[in-house]
C-alpha positions as CSV (number, residue, x, y, z in Angstrom):
1,M,20.3,2.6,-35.8
2,I,22.9,3.5,-33.1
3,G,23.0,1.6,-29.8
4,R,25.4,0.7,-27.0
5,N,27.0,-2.1,-29.0
6,S,27.4,0.0,-32.2
7,R,30.8,0.8,-33.7
8,V,30.6,4.2,-35.4
9,L,33.0,6.0,-37.7
10,D,32.9,9.8,-37.8
11,V,34.6,10.9,-41.1
12,A,36.1,14.4,-41.1
13,C,35.6,14.5,-37.4
14,G,37.4,17.8,-36.7
15,Q,38.2,18.1,-33.0
16,G,35.7,15.3,-32.1
17,D,32.7,17.2,-30.9
18,S,30.1,14.9,-32.6
19,A,32.0,11.7,-31.7
20,R,32.0,12.7,-28.0
21,V,28.2,13.5,-28.1
22,L,27.4,10.1,-29.7
23,A,29.5,8.3,-27.1
24,Q,28.0,10.1,-24.2
25,H,24.4,9.7,-25.5
26,F,24.4,6.2,-26.8
27,G,27.4,4.6,-24.9
28,C,28.7,3.4,-28.3
29,Q,32.3,3.1,-29.5
30,V,33.2,5.9,-31.9
31,V,36.3,6.3,-34.0
32,G,37.0,9.7,-35.6
33,I,39.2,10.3,-38.6
34,D,40.4,13.6,-40.0
35,Y,43.0,14.8,-42.4
36,S,44.3,17.4,-39.9
37,S,46.9,16.0,-37.5
38,D,46.4,19.0,-35.2
39,S,42.6,18.4,-35.0
40,I,43.3,14.7,-34.1
41,A,45.8,15.6,-31.4
42,R,43.3,18.0,-29.8
43,A,40.4,15.5,-30.2
44,N,42.4,12.7,-28.4
45,A,43.5,15.2,-25.6
46,V,39.9,16.2,-25.0
47,A,38.7,12.6,-24.9
48,V,41.2,12.0,-22.1
49,E,40.2,15.2,-20.3
50,T,36.5,14.3,-20.4
51,G,37.0,10.7,-19.4
52,L,35.7,9.3,-22.7
53,S,38.9,7.7,-24.0
54,D,37.4,4.2,-23.4
55,H,34.6,5.1,-25.9
56,V,36.2,7.4,-28.4
57,S,39.5,7.4,-30.3
58,F,40.8,9.5,-33.2
59,V,43.2,8.8,-36.0
60,Q,44.7,10.9,-38.8
61,G,43.8,9.8,-42.3
62,D,42.2,10.3,-45.7
63,A,38.5,9.8,-46.3
64,E,39.3,8.4,-49.7
65,R,41.8,5.8,-48.3
66,L,40.3,4.8,-45.0
67,P,42.8,2.7,-42.9
68,F,40.2,0.2,-41.8
69,A,39.3,-3.3,-42.8
70,A,36.1,-4.1,-44.7
71,G,33.0,-4.4,-42.6
72,S,34.6,-2.7,-39.5
73,F,31.7,-0.4,-38.6
74,D,28.0,-0.4,-38.1
75,V,27.5,3.3,-38.9
76,V,29.4,5.9,-40.8
77,I,28.6,9.6,-40.3
78,C,30.1,12.6,-42.2
79,E,29.0,16.1,-41.4
80,C,29.3,19.0,-43.9
81,S,32.4,17.5,-45.5
82,L,31.5,15.3,-48.5
83,C,31.1,18.3,-50.7
84,I,34.6,19.4,-50.1
85,F,36.4,16.1,-50.7
86,P,38.5,15.9,-53.9
87,N,36.6,12.9,-55.0
88,A,33.2,12.2,-53.3
89,V,32.6,9.1,-55.4
90,I,35.8,7.4,-54.1
91,A,34.9,8.5,-50.5
92,L,31.4,7.0,-50.8
93,D,32.8,3.7,-52.1
94,E,35.2,3.7,-49.1
95,F,32.3,4.3,-46.7
96,R,30.4,1.3,-48.2
97,R,33.5,-0.9,-48.0
98,I,34.1,-0.4,-44.3
99,L,30.5,-0.8,-43.3
100,R,29.2,-4.2,-42.2
101,S,26.4,-5.8,-44.2
102,G,23.2,-3.9,-43.5
103,G,25.2,-0.9,-42.0
104,Y,24.1,2.7,-42.3
105,L,25.6,5.9,-43.7
106,G,24.4,9.3,-42.6
107,I,25.6,12.6,-43.9
108,S,24.6,16.2,-43.4
109,D,25.6,18.6,-46.1
110,V,24.9,21.8,-48.1
111,V,22.5,21.2,-51.0
112,L,22.1,23.4,-54.1
113,N,18.6,24.3,-55.2
114,E,20.0,26.4,-58.1
115,P,23.5,27.1,-59.5
116,A,25.7,29.1,-57.1
117,P,26.8,32.6,-58.2
118,E,30.3,32.8,-59.7
119,S,31.4,34.8,-56.6
120,L,30.6,31.8,-54.4
121,Q,32.5,29.2,-56.5
122,D,36.0,30.3,-55.2
123,L,37.7,29.4,-51.9
124,F,35.2,31.3,-49.9
125,G,32.4,29.2,-51.4
126,Q,34.3,26.0,-50.6
127,V,34.8,27.1,-46.9
128,L,31.0,27.6,-46.8
129,C,30.6,24.1,-48.4
130,I,28.7,25.8,-51.3
131,G,31.3,25.5,-54.1
132,G,31.2,21.7,-54.4
133,A,27.7,21.0,-53.2
134,L,25.1,19.0,-55.1
135,S,21.4,19.1,-55.2
136,V,19.4,16.7,-53.0
137,D,18.8,14.5,-56.1
138,G,22.5,14.7,-56.9
139,Y,23.4,13.3,-53.4
140,R,20.8,10.6,-53.7
141,D,22.1,9.6,-57.1
142,A,25.7,9.5,-55.7
143,F,24.5,7.3,-52.8
144,S,22.7,5.0,-55.2
145,A,25.7,4.8,-57.6
146,A,27.9,3.7,-54.6
147,G,25.5,0.9,-53.9
148,F,23.5,2.2,-51.0
149,T,19.8,1.5,-50.7
150,S,16.9,2.8,-48.5
151,I,18.0,6.3,-49.3
152,R,16.2,9.1,-47.4
153,S,16.7,12.8,-47.1
154,R,15.4,15.5,-44.8
155,D,15.6,19.3,-45.1
156,A,17.5,21.1,-42.3
157,S,18.1,24.4,-44.1
158,S,17.7,26.5,-40.9
159,E,21.1,25.2,-39.8
160,L,22.9,26.8,-42.8
161,T,21.1,30.1,-42.3
162,D,22.2,30.2,-38.7
163,M,25.8,29.6,-39.8
164,I,25.8,32.4,-42.3
165,E,24.3,34.8,-39.7
166,R,26.9,33.8,-37.1
167,I,29.7,34.6,-39.6
168,E,28.1,37.9,-40.5
169,R,27.6,38.9,-36.8
170,R,31.3,38.1,-36.1
171,A,32.4,40.1,-39.1
172,R,30.4,43.1,-38.0
173,I,31.7,43.0,-34.5
174,L,35.3,42.8,-35.7
175,G,34.8,45.4,-38.4
176,N,33.5,47.9,-35.9
177,V,36.5,47.3,-33.6
178,L,39.1,47.2,-36.3
179,N,37.5,49.5,-38.9
180,A,38.2,46.8,-41.4
181,E,36.6,46.4,-44.9
182,Q,37.4,42.6,-45.0
183,F,36.9,39.8,-42.6
184,E,39.2,36.8,-42.1
185,I,37.1,33.6,-41.9
186,A,40.0,31.2,-42.1
187,D,43.8,31.5,-41.8
188,G,44.9,33.7,-44.7
189,L,41.4,33.9,-46.2
190,N,40.1,37.5,-46.2
191,V,36.5,38.0,-47.5
192,P,34.8,41.4,-48.1
193,W,31.6,42.0,-46.2
194,S,29.8,42.2,-49.5
195,S,30.6,38.5,-50.2
196,I,29.3,37.4,-46.8
197,A,26.1,39.4,-47.5
198,E,25.8,37.8,-50.9
199,A,26.1,34.3,-49.4
200,R,23.5,35.1,-46.8
201,D,21.1,36.5,-49.5
202,F,21.7,33.4,-51.6
203,V,20.8,31.1,-48.7
204,K,17.8,33.2,-47.7
205,A,16.5,33.3,-51.3
206,G,16.4,29.5,-51.2
207,G,19.3,29.0,-53.7
208,V,21.1,26.7,-51.2
209,G,19.9,24.6,-48.3
210,Y,21.1,22.0,-45.9
211,A,20.0,18.4,-45.7
212,L,20.4,15.1,-43.9
213,I,20.8,12.1,-46.2
214,S,21.0,8.5,-45.2
215,G,21.4,5.1,-46.9
216,R,22.0,1.5,-46.1
217,K,24.5,-1.0,-47.3
218,P,22.5,-4.0,-48.6
219,R,22.7,-7.2,-46.6
220,D,24.8,-10.0,-48.0
């Protein structure tokens, strides 16, 4: 699917980690786009520092209004981000538009196996990508509605469990040092340990998982 001559778009690329890995491994051309101008500045700086600026580049932009011509890319990837977009339907339509005929879309995202508890439907739940997540069938239906075919999904739930455990370990370490009852997981977002434990238990009980989902734009 990805080769040396591929042109790949990494949507919600953050500071460009995945884009650099793809360029190094496949020798392909990768463009990353993210809403955060700070992340884009850092991603471009690291690309220069690592000698990858001939293969990767990064632009600031909105996933729901991609600044690229139709048919510009062979592959689009989007990691743990579709569920937090304001309008995932519009984003999927944009992904299809900028893919060439027969191009591929691949996402990784949180999937709900049962409704999330009310306590995980707030900003904390959104940070964990739980608040706006769909079921596997929900994502497959969304792909289909956007015109993608050959839709496949694969479970990767261990990745989400590892993420929750890393958050909890960090909270425990900081709590022991600061004697704090809350843990800051993002700028200005303080979460009680009980909420972190509830998220972990919800994941471990199978209420939420993680999946890889792919689809193909039909050939003209």
